[in-house]
FITI-154160 format. One record per residue (C-alpha): z, y, x. Coordinates in steps of 0.05 Angstrom, whole numbers, padded with zeros to 5 digits, always signed. Example, Ala and Ser with C-alpha at 12.3 -4.5 7.8 and 13.67 -1.06 7.14 Angstrom:
BEGIN
+00156-00090+00246+00143-00021+00273
END
This chain:
BEGIN
+01370+01034+00201+01301+01062+00212+01304+01122+00259+01266+01164+00207+01315+01147+00152+01302+01192+00091+01365+01218+00057+01363+01242-00016+01437+01263-00018+01433+01339-00007+01498+01340+00034+01471+01296+00090+01410+01311+00135+01354+01260+00144+01358+01209+00200+01403+01152+00221+01439+01195+00273+01457+01248+00221+01486+01195+00174+01530+01169+00230+01552+01240+00247+01569+01254+00174+01614+01193+00166+01642+01203+00236+01666+01272+00214+01694+01245+00148+01735+01192+00184+01760+01242+00236+01782+01290+00181+01810+01237+00133+01848+01181+00165+01852+01141+00100+01777+01144+00086+01746+01077+00068+01693+01046+00024+01708+00988-00022+01644+00950-00041+01648+00919-00111+01578+00891-00119+01511+00889-00085+01445+00875-00120+01379+00865-00084+01311+00871-00119+01248+00869-00076+01255+00921-00021+01313+00957-00056+01388+00944-00050+01439+00974-00098+01513+00978-00077+01568+00994-00128+01625+01024-00087+01689+01064-00089+01695+01118-00035+01770+01127-00025+01798+01189+00010+01728+01215+00024+01751+01286+00008+01827+01282+00013+01884+01246+00048+01923+01238-00017+01951+01166-00018+01943+01165-00095+01869+01183-00091+01831+01141-00142+01765+01153-00106+01694+01168-00122+01652+01114-00155+01583+01109-00126+01519+01072-00133+01479+01075-00069+01406+01055-00071+01371+01036-00007+01298+01021+00006+01283+00975+00064+01221+00972+00107+01183+00908+00126+01229+00899+00187+01292+00898+00143+01315+00967+00163+01341+01018+00113+01289+01073+00109+01309+01112+00047+01374+01126+00008+01393+01156-00059+01462+01158-00091+01499+01179-00153+01573+01195-00152+01628+01203-00203+01703+01215-00195+01741+01153-00217+01798+01189-00251+01858+01154-00283+01880+01136-00354+01905+01207-00368+01849+01245-00335+01784+01206-00339+01736+01263-00324+01769+01307-00271+01705+01345-00254+01690+01360-00327+01759+01382-00353+01832+01366-00343+01871+01315-00383+01815+01279-00419+01844+01209-00434+01802+01146-00429+01761+01127-00490+01763+01053-00472+01806+01006-00430+01752+00987-00379+01757+01013-00308+01699+01037-00266+01695+00971-00228
END
């Protein structure tokens, strides 16, 4: 990572050190925390990662996670210099949109990944 790493997620300060501190805190507070990478796509100096953050906010063993698409821009030396993300709770077949309202069933059989 570039030392002047620019972070567009409003929960995390700029800089490589701050990112490490953020995820260090998450893993100290949530023993089950992990990231499952489902796909990575590289286009020019940008890399897109489609991931599932499990137990990022909870230690619940039934946590279905938070789906994310992380977008990184790399500098000419191959170091990540900028990051954006978009996040959505994964939900389950009986509650597909847990941040919107409770008990909204899935409208299709496809999963997030």
